[in-house]
C-alpha positions as CSV (number, residue, x, y, z in Angstrom):
1,M,1.1,31.2,-20.0
2,A,1.6,29.2,-16.8
3,G,4.3,27.1,-18.4
4,Y,2.0,24.3,-19.2
5,F,-1.4,23.8,-20.9
6,T,-4.2,24.5,-18.4
7,I,-7.7,23.0,-18.8
8,A,-8.9,26.4,-20.2
9,D,-6.0,26.4,-22.7
10,L,-6.9,22.9,-23.9
11,F,-10.6,23.7,-24.0
12,A,-9.8,26.7,-26.2
13,I,-7.6,24.7,-28.6
14,W,-10.4,22.1,-28.9
15,Q,-13.1,24.7,-29.5
16,S,-11.1,26.4,-32.2
17,S,-10.1,23.3,-34.0
18,V,-13.5,21.6,-34.5
19,D,-16.6,22.7,-36.4
20,P,-18.6,25.1,-34.2
21,L,-21.8,23.1,-35.1
22,Y,-20.1,20.1,-33.5
23,A,-18.7,21.8,-30.4
24,Q,-21.6,24.1,-29.4
25,P,-24.2,21.4,-28.5
26,F,-21.7,19.9,-26.1
27,I,-20.9,23.3,-24.6
28,D,-24.6,24.1,-24.2
29,A,-25.4,20.8,-22.6
30,G,-22.5,21.2,-20.1
31,D,-21.2,18.5,-17.7
32,G,-23.6,15.6,-17.5
33,G,-24.7,16.2,-21.1
34,G,-21.5,15.0,-22.8
35,L,-19.1,17.8,-22.1
36,E,-17.7,16.0,-19.1
37,A,-15.9,13.5,-21.4
38,Y,-13.9,16.4,-22.8
39,N,-13.3,18.2,-19.5
40,Q,-12.1,14.9,-18.0
41,A,-9.6,14.4,-20.9
42,F,-8.5,18.1,-20.6
43,A,-7.8,17.6,-16.8
44,Q,-5.7,14.6,-17.6
45,Y,-3.8,16.4,-20.3
46,E,-3.2,19.3,-18.0
47,R,-1.5,17.0,-15.5
48,V,0.6,15.5,-18.3
49,S,1.6,19.0,-19.4
50,Q,2.5,19.9,-15.8
51,A,4.6,16.7,-15.6
52,I,6.4,17.5,-18.8
53,M,7.1,21.1,-17.6
54,R,8.5,19.9,-14.2
55,S,10.6,17.2,-15.8
56,T,12.2,19.4,-18.5
57,Q,12.8,22.3,-16.1
58,A,14.4,19.9,-13.7
59,L,17.1,19.2,-16.3
60,F,18.5,22.8,-15.7
61,I,21.2,22.7,-13.1
62,L,21.2,26.4,-12.1
63,P,18.0,28.5,-11.7
64,H,17.5,31.4,-14.0
65,S,15.0,34.3,-14.4
66,A,12.9,32.4,-17.0
67,Q,12.5,29.3,-14.8
68,L,9.0,27.9,-14.9
69,A,9.5,25.2,-12.3
70,E,12.2,24.1,-9.9
71,P,15.6,23.3,-11.4
72,A,17.4,20.1,-10.7
73,A,17.4,19.1,-7.0
74,G,18.1,16.2,-4.8
75,D,15.4,13.7,-4.1
76,S,13.1,14.2,-1.1
77,N,10.1,12.5,0.4
78,A,6.8,14.3,0.4
79,R,5.5,15.3,3.8
80,V,1.9,15.7,5.0
81,T,0.1,16.2,8.3
82,V,-2.9,14.0,8.9
83,L,-5.7,14.3,11.5
84,L,-6.3,11.3,13.7
85,A,-9.6,11.0,15.6
86,R,-11.7,8.2,17.1
87,E,-15.4,7.8,17.5
88,A,-15.5,6.6,21.1
89,A,-13.4,7.1,24.2
90,Y,-11.6,4.0,25.4
91,Q,-10.2,3.5,28.9
92,F,-6.8,2.5,27.8
93,P,-4.1,4.6,25.9
94,I,-3.5,4.2,22.1
95,V,0.0,4.9,20.8
96,F,0.7,5.7,17.2
97,T,4.4,5.0,16.4
98,S,6.6,5.4,13.3
99,R,5.6,1.8,12.3
100,V,2.1,3.0,11.4
101,S,1.3,4.0,7.8
102,V,-1.6,5.6,6.0
103,E,-2.6,5.4,2.3
104,E,-4.3,7.5,-0.3
105,I,-7.7,6.3,-1.6
106,A,-9.0,7.3,-5.0
107,Y,-12.2,6.4,-6.8
108,D,-12.8,5.0,-10.2
109,H,-15.9,4.4,-12.3
110,G,-18.0,1.3,-11.5
111,V,-21.1,-0.3,-13.0
112,D,-23.4,0.7,-10.3
113,E,-21.3,3.0,-8.1
114,R,-17.8,4.3,-7.8
115,V,-15.0,1.8,-7.0
116,E,-12.5,2.5,-4.2
117,V,-8.8,2.2,-5.4
118,H,-5.7,2.0,-3.3
119,T,-3.1,4.1,-5.1
120,G,-0.1,2.7,-3.2
121,R,1.0,6.2,-2.1
122,R,1.8,5.5,1.5
123,Y,3.0,7.8,4.3
124,T,4.6,6.7,7.5
125,M,4.1,8.5,10.8
126,N,7.4,10.0,12.0
127,T,6.6,11.0,15.6
128,V,4.8,9.3,18.5
129,V,1.2,10.4,19.1
130,V,-0.7,9.1,22.2
131,F,-4.4,9.1,22.8
132,E,-4.9,9.1,26.5
133,P,-7.8,7.2,28.1
134,G,-11.0,9.0,27.3
135,E,-9.4,11.2,24.6
136,V,-11.0,11.3,21.1
137,G,-9.0,13.9,19.3
138,P,-8.5,15.0,16.7
139,K,-4.7,15.1,16.8
140,Y,-2.2,16.2,14.2
141,Q,0.4,13.6,13.1
142,P,3.2,14.5,10.7
143,C,3.9,11.8,8.1
144,V,6.5,11.2,5.4
145,A,6.1,9.4,2.1
146,E,7.7,5.9,2.0
147,V,9.6,6.7,-1.2
148,P,10.8,10.0,-2.8
149,G,9.2,11.5,-5.8
150,Y,6.9,14.2,-7.0
151,S,3.9,11.9,-7.5
152,H,3.5,11.6,-3.7
153,N,2.5,15.3,-3.7
154,N,-0.6,14.4,-5.8
155,P,-3.2,13.3,-3.1
156,E,-6.0,15.8,-2.8
157,P,-7.1,17.0,0.6
158,G,-9.2,14.3,2.3
159,S,-7.9,11.5,0.1
160,I,-5.3,10.0,2.6
161,S,-8.1,8.2,4.4
162,T,-7.1,4.7,5.3
163,F,-4.6,2.8,7.4
164,V,-2.1,0.3,6.1
165,Q,-2.4,-2.8,8.2
166,V,-0.8,-6.1,7.3
167,G,-2.6,-8.9,9.1
168,A,-5.4,-6.8,10.4
169,G,-8.2,-9.0,11.7
170,Q,-5.9,-12.0,11.9
171,H,-7.0,-14.2,14.8
172,N,-6.4,-17.6,16.4
173,D,-6.5,-19.5,19.6
174,R,-4.3,-22.0,21.6
175,A,-1.5,-19.3,22.0
176,S,0.7,-19.3,25.1
177,V,1.5,-16.2,27.2
178,V,4.7,-15.7,29.1
179,S,4.8,-12.6,31.3
180,G,7.8,-10.5,32.0
181,D,9.1,-7.2,33.1
182,G,8.8,-4.6,30.3
183,E,7.3,-7.0,27.8
184,D,4.9,-9.9,27.7
185,V,5.3,-12.5,24.9
186,V,2.5,-14.3,23.1
187,Y,3.5,-17.4,21.2
188,A,1.0,-18.3,18.5
189,A,0.2,-21.9,17.7
190,N,2.2,-23.4,14.8
191,E,-0.6,-23.3,12.2
192,Y,-2.0,-21.2,9.4
193,A,-2.9,-18.0,11.3
194,T,0.0,-16.5,13.1
195,F,1.8,-13.3,13.9
196,L,3.8,-11.3,11.3
197,P,6.7,-8.8,11.5
198,D,4.5,-6.0,10.0
199,M,2.2,-6.2,13.0
200,I,4.6,-4.2,15.1
201,G,2.9,-1.0,16.2
202,Q,-0.6,-2.6,15.9
203,Y,-2.8,-3.7,18.8
204,V,-3.8,-7.2,19.9
205,R,-6.9,-8.1,21.9
206,L,-6.7,-11.2,24.0
207,S,-10.2,-12.8,24.3
208,S,-10.1,-15.9,26.5
209,A,-9.1,-17.4,29.8
210,V,-7.4,-15.2,32.5
211,N,-6.2,-12.5,30.1
212,E,-9.6,-12.0,28.5
213,G,-10.3,-8.4,27.4
214,K,-6.7,-7.2,27.7
215,V,-5.5,-4.9,24.8
216,R,-1.8,-4.5,24.2
217,R,0.5,-2.8,21.7
218,V,2.9,-5.0,19.7
219,T,6.5,-3.9,20.1
220,S,8.6,-6.8,18.7
221,Y,8.4,-10.0,16.7
222,L,10.0,-13.4,17.0
223,P,10.1,-15.8,14.0
224,P,8.8,-19.4,14.4
225,S,10.9,-21.6,16.6
226,L,10.9,-24.7,18.7
227,T,12.1,-22.9,21.9
228,P,11.2,-22.0,24.5
229,V,8.0,-23.5,23.2
230,E,7.1,-24.7,19.7
231,H,5.4,-21.8,18.0
232,G,4.6,-20.4,14.6
233,G,5.6,-16.8,15.4
234,A,5.5,-14.6,18.5
235,V,5.1,-11.0,19.5
236,G,6.2,-8.9,22.4
237,L,3.5,-6.7,23.9
238,A,4.2,-3.4,25.6
239,Q,3.2,-2.7,29.2
240,D,2.0,0.9,28.9
241,V,1.0,2.5,32.2
242,V,-1.2,5.6,32.7
243,M,-0.5,7.9,35.6
244,V,-1.5,11.4,36.8
245,V,1.2,13.6,38.2
246,G,1.4,17.2,39.4
247,L,1.7,19.9,36.8
248,A,5.3,20.9,36.2
249,A,7.8,21.8,33.5
250,A,7.1,19.4,30.6
251,Y,8.8,16.1,30.4
252,L,10.3,15.2,27.1
253,A,8.8,12.5,24.9
254,S,11.0,9.3,24.8
255,E,13.0,10.3,27.9
256,K,13.7,7.6,30.5
257,V,11.7,8.0,33.8
258,V,12.0,6.4,37.2
259,D,9.7,6.2,40.3
260,S,12.0,7.4,43.0
261,V,10.2,5.4,45.7
262,T,9.6,2.0,44.1
263,G,12.4,2.1,41.6
264,A,10.2,1.3,38.6
265,T,11.6,2.5,35.3
266,G,10.2,3.1,31.8
267,T,10.1,5.4,28.7
268,L,7.8,8.4,28.7
269,L,5.5,8.3,25.7
270,S,3.5,11.5,26.3
271,Y,2.9,14.2,29.0
272,N,-0.2,16.3,29.1
273,S,0.7,19.6,30.7
274,V,-3.0,20.5,31.2
275,T,-4.2,17.4,33.0
276,G,-0.9,16.1,34.3
277,A,-1.5,12.7,32.7
278,V,1.5,10.7,31.5
279,V,1.8,7.5,29.5
280,V,4.8,5.4,30.2
281,Q,6.1,2.2,28.5
282,R,7.1,0.2,31.6
283,A,10.6,-1.4,31.6
284,A,10.7,-2.8,35.1
285,G,9.2,-2.5,38.5
286,I,5.8,-1.3,39.9
287,F,4.6,2.3,39.6
288,A,2.6,3.4,42.6
289,V,0.9,6.4,44.2
290,G,3.1,8.6,46.3
291,G,6.4,8.3,44.5
292,N,8.1,11.0,42.4
293,L,8.2,10.4,38.7
294,V,11.7,11.7,37.8
295,G,12.7,12.4,34.2
296,Q,16.3,11.3,33.6
297,T,16.9,14.0,30.9
298,T,14.8,16.9,32.2
299,L,15.3,16.0,35.9
300,V,11.6,17.0,36.4
301,A,10.4,15.3,39.6
302,T,6.6,15.2,40.2
303,P,4.6,13.3,42.7
304,I,2.4,10.4,41.3
305,A,-1.2,11.2,42.3
306,S,-2.8,8.2,40.8
307,V,-2.2,5.2,38.6
308,S,-4.8,3.8,36.3
309,T,-5.6,0.1,36.9
310,V,-7.9,-0.3,33.9
311,G,-6.8,-3.5,32.2
312,M,-4.0,-4.0,34.6
313,L,-3.2,-6.2,37.6
314,V,-3.3,-4.4,41.0
315,A,-0.2,-4.4,43.2
316,L,-0.8,-4.0,46.9
317,Y,2.3,-3.0,49.0
318,L,2.3,-5.1,52.3
319,G,5.8,-4.5,53.6
320,L,7.1,-7.8,55.1
321,P,3.9,-9.8,55.9
322,L,4.1,-12.7,58.4
323,A,1.8,-14.7,56.2
324,M,0.5,-14.5,52.6
325,W,-2.9,-15.2,51.0
326,W,-3.3,-18.5,49.2
327,A,-2.7,-18.6,45.4
328,N,-5.9,-17.9,43.4
329,E,-8.1,-17.1,46.5
330,G,-10.5,-14.3,46.5
331,L,-9.9,-11.0,48.3
332,V,-12.3,-8.3,49.5
333,Q,-11.4,-4.9,50.9
334,A,-13.3,-3.3,53.8
335,G,-14.8,0.1,53.1
336,T,-14.4,0.1,49.3
337,G,-15.9,-3.3,48.7
338,A,-13.2,-3.9,46.0
339,T,-12.7,-7.6,45.2
340,G,-10.1,-9.6,43.3
341,T,-8.1,-12.8,43.1
342,F,-4.6,-13.1,44.6
343,L,-2.0,-14.4,42.1
344,Y,1.5,-14.2,43.5
345,A,3.8,-12.2,45.7
346,N,6.5,-10.0,44.1
347,G,8.7,-9.1,47.0
348,S,6.6,-6.9,49.3
349,W,3.9,-6.5,46.6
350,A,0.9,-8.7,46.3
351,I,-0.3,-9.1,42.7
352,V,-4.1,-9.2,42.4
353,I,-6.6,-9.7,39.5
354,P,-9.2,-7.0,40.2
355,T,-12.8,-8.1,39.6
356,S,-14.8,-5.2,41.0
357,G,-14.3,-1.8,42.7
358,T,-11.1,0.0,43.3
359,F,-8.5,-1.0,45.9
360,I,-7.0,1.9,48.0
361,A,-4.3,2.2,50.5
362,G,-5.1,2.1,54.3
363,N,-8.2,-0.3,54.2
364,L,-8.0,-3.9,55.4
365,V,-8.0,-6.6,52.7
366,T,-9.1,-10.1,53.7
367,G,-8.6,-13.5,52.1
368,L,-12.0,-15.3,51.6
369,V,-10.4,-18.7,52.2
370,S,-7.4,-18.2,54.4
371,A,-9.0,-15.4,56.4
372,I,-5.7,-13.6,56.4
373,A,-6.2,-9.9,56.7
374,M,-3.6,-7.2,55.8
375,T,-3.6,-3.5,55.1
376,P,-1.8,-2.3,52.1
377,T,0.1,1.0,52.6
378,N,0.4,1.7,48.9
379,V,-1.4,0.7,45.7
380,G,0.2,0.4,42.3
381,V,-0.2,-1.6,39.0
382,E,1.5,-4.6,37.5
383,P,0.9,-4.3,33.8
384,S,2.2,-7.8,33.0
385,L,-0.3,-10.4,31.6
386,V,-0.9,-13.6,33.4
387,D,1.1,-16.7,32.3
388,E,-1.1,-19.0,30.2
389,G,-0.3,-22.2,28.3
390,A,-1.9,-22.9,24.9
391,T,-5.3,-21.6,25.8
392,C,-5.1,-17.9,24.8
393,A,-7.2,-16.5,21.9
394,W,-6.0,-13.4,20.2
395,H,-7.2,-11.0,17.5
396,V,-5.3,-8.2,15.7
397,M,-7.4,-5.1,16.0
398,E,-8.2,-2.9,13.0
399,W,-7.6,0.8,13.5
400,G,-11.0,1.6,12.0
401,D,-13.5,-1.1,12.8
402,D,-12.2,-2.2,16.1
403,L,-10.5,0.9,17.6
404,G,-12.8,3.4,15.9
405,F,-10.1,5.6,14.4
406,T,-10.4,7.8,11.3
407,V,-7.6,9.5,9.4
408,T,-7.7,12.4,6.8
409,N,-5.3,15.0,5.4
410,P,-6.5,18.6,5.5
411,L,-3.9,19.6,2.9
412,S,-2.1,17.9,0.0
413,P,1.5,16.6,0.7
414,L,4.4,18.9,-0.3
415,N,8.1,18.8,-1.2
416,G,8.3,15.4,-2.8
417,K,11.0,15.5,-5.5
418,L,13.0,13.2,-7.7
419,G,16.8,13.3,-7.6
420,F,17.5,14.9,-11.0
421,L,20.5,16.8,-9.6
422,D,22.1,13.6,-8.3
423,E,21.4,11.8,-11.6
424,I,23.1,14.6,-13.6
425,G,26.0,14.5,-11.1
426,R,26.4,10.8,-11.6
427,E,26.5,11.2,-15.4
428,R,29.3,13.7,-14.9
429,K,31.0,11.5,-12.4
430,I,30.6,14.1,-9.7
431,P,29.1,12.3,-6.6
432,R,27.4,14.2,-3.9
433,A,29.4,14.4,-0.6
434,D,27.8,13.1,2.6
435,G,25.5,15.8,3.9
436,E,26.2,18.2,1.1
437,S,23.4,20.7,0.4
438,D,21.7,21.1,-3.0
439,A,23.1,24.6,-3.3
440,S,26.7,23.4,-2.8
441,Y,26.3,20.3,-5.0
442,R,24.6,22.3,-7.7
443,R,27.6,24.7,-8.0
444,R,30.0,21.8,-8.4
445,V,27.8,19.9,-10.9
446,A,27.2,23.1,-13.0
447,K,30.9,23.8,-13.3
448,I,32.2,22.8,-16.8
449,P,34.9,20.1,-16.3
450,D,38.4,21.4,-17.1
451,V,39.5,18.4,-19.2
452,V,40.9,17.2,-22.5
453,S,42.4,20.4,-23.9
454,P,46.2,21.1,-23.7
455,N,45.4,24.1,-21.6
456,A,43.4,22.0,-19.2
457,I,46.5,19.8,-18.7
458,R,48.7,22.9,-18.3
459,R,46.3,24.3,-15.6
460,A,46.4,21.0,-13.8
461,C,50.2,21.0,-13.7
462,S,50.1,24.7,-12.5
463,R,47.8,23.9,-9.6
464,F,50.3,21.3,-8.4
465,F,53.6,23.1,-8.8
466,T,52.9,26.9,-8.8
467,P,52.2,27.1,-5.0
468,H,55.8,25.8,-4.5
469,G,57.4,28.2,-7.0
470,W,58.1,25.5,-9.6
471,V,57.0,25.3,-13.3
472,A,56.2,22.1,-15.2
473,E,56.7,21.7,-19.0
474,F,54.1,20.5,-21.5
475,R,55.2,19.1,-24.8
476,E,52.7,17.8,-27.4
477,V,54.0,15.5,-30.1
478,G,54.4,17.2,-33.5
479,T,55.0,20.7,-32.1
480,L,58.2,22.6,-32.0
481,Q,58.6,21.6,-28.3
482,F,58.3,17.9,-29.2
483,P,59.0,17.5,-33.0
484,G,59.8,13.8,-32.9
485,F,62.3,12.1,-35.2
486,F,63.1,12.9,-38.8
487,Y,65.0,10.4,-40.9
488,D,65.5,12.3,-44.2
489,I,66.1,16.1,-44.1
490,P,68.0,18.0,-46.8
491,S,71.6,18.7,-45.8
492,N,71.1,22.5,-46.1
493,D,68.5,22.3,-43.3
494,A,70.8,20.3,-41.0
495,P,71.3,20.4,-38.1
496,T,68.4,22.9,-37.5
497,Y,65.7,20.4,-38.5
498,A,67.7,17.2,-38.8
499,G,67.4,14.4,-36.2
500,A,69.6,11.3,-35.9
501,W,68.9,8.4,-33.7
502,D,72.5,8.5,-32.5
503,M,72.8,12.2,-31.8
504,D,74.5,13.0,-28.5
505,F,72.0,15.1,-26.5
506,T,74.8,16.1,-24.1
507,V,76.4,18.0,-27.0
508,R,73.1,19.4,-28.3
509,P,70.5,19.5,-25.5
510,Q,68.0,21.1,-27.8
511,D,67.8,17.8,-29.7
512,R,66.5,16.0,-26.6
513,F,63.0,15.8,-27.9
514,R,63.8,14.8,-31.4
515,T,63.1,11.2,-30.5
516,W,61.5,8.3,-32.4
517,T,57.8,7.7,-31.5
518,D,56.0,4.4,-32.0
519,Y,52.6,3.9,-33.8
520,A,50.7,4.6,-30.5
521,E,52.5,7.9,-29.9
522,F,53.2,9.6,-33.1
523,R,49.8,11.4,-33.2
524,A,48.2,11.3,-29.7
525,F,50.9,11.7,-27.1
526,F,52.4,14.4,-24.9
527,L,55.1,14.7,-22.3
528,I,55.1,16.5,-18.9
529,G,58.4,17.8,-17.6
530,V,58.3,17.7,-13.8
531,P,60.8,19.7,-11.9
532,A,63.4,18.3,-9.5
533,T,61.7,19.4,-6.3
534,G,64.0,18.3,-3.6
535,L,61.1,16.9,-1.6
536,G,61.7,13.9,0.6
537,E,64.8,12.1,1.8
538,F,67.6,11.5,-0.8
539,G,70.2,9.4,0.8
540,F,71.7,7.6,3.8
541,A,75.4,7.9,4.6
542,Y,76.9,4.5,5.0
543,D,80.0,5.5,7.0
544,A,82.0,8.5,8.1
545,H,83.9,9.0,4.8
546,P,84.0,12.6,3.8
547,L,81.9,11.8,0.7
548,G,79.4,9.7,2.7
549,F,79.7,6.7,0.5
550,Y,81.4,3.4,1.4
551,D,83.2,2.7,-1.9
552,I,84.2,6.0,-3.5
553,G,83.1,6.2,-7.1
554,P,81.4,8.4,-9.7
555,L,78.0,7.9,-7.9
556,L,76.1,10.6,-6.0
557,D,76.3,10.8,-2.3
558,H,73.6,8.3,-1.4
559,Y,73.2,4.6,-0.6
560,D,69.5,3.8,-1.0
561,G,67.7,7.1,-1.1
562,Y,64.3,7.7,-2.6
563,P,62.5,11.1,-3.0
564,V,59.4,10.2,-1.1
565,G,57.8,13.7,-1.2
566,E,58.5,14.2,-4.9
567,G,57.2,10.8,-5.7
568,A,53.9,11.4,-3.9
569,L,53.5,14.8,-5.6
570,N,54.2,13.3,-9.1
571,K,51.9,10.4,-8.4
572,A,49.0,12.7,-7.5
573,L,49.6,14.8,-10.7
574,Y,49.8,11.6,-12.8
575,N,46.4,10.4,-11.5
576,D,44.8,13.8,-12.0
577,I,46.0,13.9,-15.6
578,V,44.7,10.4,-16.2
579,A,41.2,11.7,-15.2
580,R,41.5,14.8,-17.4
581,K,43.1,13.7,-20.7
582,A,41.1,12.5,-23.7
583,G,40.5,8.8,-24.1
584,G,43.2,7.1,-26.2
585,V,45.8,9.8,-25.6
586,G,49.0,8.6,-24.0
587,F,51.5,10.6,-21.9
588,D,54.6,10.3,-19.8
589,F,56.7,12.2,-17.4
590,Y,60.3,13.3,-17.8
591,K,62.7,15.0,-15.4
592,Q,63.5,18.6,-16.4
């Protein structure tokens, strides 16, 4: 037996427990003729039986030869690899980050057709995957379940097939755009449709005015505020730049990079060692052709062969021009026929909105109004948006309908577990140490606690004193070692068994433990005799007298001494015994 009831087992039980004249017509008709109702129930019962088996087997702390499923273990989140692909090639990069989640879709019976059901089993991407311009995939992306547990192993291959998107399709207008180095900010109008924190990692398309058609990735969120403008929520948009560099040793994802010529900086999101394409999230500056892209971790330095200007502003390097084109005037370049609109100057760079063609270095560019003609010596990109006040329309793009992506899982998730081992440990008051493995924690939890019994107390005392060569005494009330007090003993037994409340223990030391016990001590009480250890400081000489004490008397040679080491040792033993003794049992220490 597999350890649980399979569909075949349950079918056999059903077949043997009903009248053959009842069962055989269903069997002959098969699925579609009525048997499917039973097979469906048996499939459910099989899963229930599997769950019972796993749950009961997980109550065993240590594995054994007859184990039918995993013993108790710590909790873990199921992991699965999904395939991402898109139907059409876009001319801008798409970045999937750890803020993107996918979900299992199941199907239930409906009146006319099956009904799609979102199970709530969600898996978050745990690495960055970049689709370069023109790339359709598919690409593998590891994901991890949002919560631990075995149930997140359940999805069948192909069932993790939708993206989790809060606010997908949300749109509005009258937003304001403020450009900046590294991040542009879009402030939504203070009304019903606005940005949300869960939109981080998704894409926004701007669809009006000077920024029309721009697509940007959301990297941050700002709650509603009255400053710097009144808004109902704002998002920061990444300034991702695509470049082609020479082939070299691979850069590392997430490493900082710098253009050694222009000083532009950013974070490398992906490097294609076949095509030499890199995608960089710009932090500051202008990336341009001709510089070396230097990895700050790998120290790889590769010349920048080209920079994609799709969806970007063009930056023309002019050195120190004597004059500058007029704001918002049209430009045209000789030879290429490229046209654009001049926006502003950023140091030696002229920032241009391209309208047609491709600007290159070395060809004359002329202003259509000012007639000023200049030749750029380098061409780069300025990924910032254009400042815009309360006229910008925006739309949160859907991964599927707008960006054309699909997701699926070739295999079922694995390794999702519930924390049975930690729960058993908590019941036994044995917490898991930080970073402790299941194997180590399992050994500690499985060990039977050494508590309650007299021998457990003796062993505790031994662990404290034996390494130092000392021995503690254990005396339990009612035993010969601690008989208590007897008021009325026949004279012929005295003084062997007699005890008197005024006996002088200095004369008969053996009577020391024939003492009166109160109601709380006469049945459940014990004494621990701790040795005089000599640990710690025991005195301070007050003056130079030969006895070391300032007023000679019958006292020991100390002024204010306290056995610090001995006190610490006894305190540690006391706390250990408190944790080991049975509830309601009292005890005390005495000096041997």
